C-alpha positions, 0 to 999 in steps of 0.5 A: 502477459503477451510475448512482447511484454514477456520479452521486454520484461526478460530483457530488463533482467540482467542475464546473470540473474536470469540464469541463476533464477532459471536454475532454481526449483519451484520452492526456491523460486517461491522463497525468492518471490517472498524475499523480493516482496519484502525487499520491495517493501523495504525500498518503498516509502511507508503509506503513512508518509503520503497521508495528510489530513484534509481540512477539519480532519484530525489523525488520532492514530496512524499505525503501519501494518504488514498489508495496510496502514491503520488510520483512526481519524475524526472528521468534520461534517456539514456546516451547522452540526453541533456534534462536530467533529465526528468519530473517531473512525477506523480506516485501512489505507493501502497504496494501489498501483494503476496500469499506467504506473501511477499510484493512489491511496485507497481508504477502506472505512471499517466504522467507528472506534470506541474510546 
């Protein structure tokens, strides 16, 4: 972070809060950071609220975890396949924030799920 970014960030934090945080030791700051991360998670909509199956897909199970959302889904394949839909397959889905502030969902495929 360059000096301009740091100054802009510092300016957005109320002075009373900055003063209180500046008085904390390292352990207390780390505890505060963990609290703030949990609080952000509470304020942020769960990833599952942003999930929508594509045409032909079926969500078999959606489970919110601490660091990701677990999605088990069936998927269609190319036209003419007699085994459709395929799966189910397991995915870990996370929300990624880009430098411009936008977010998108990242789907990590973990493979087929035994039924």
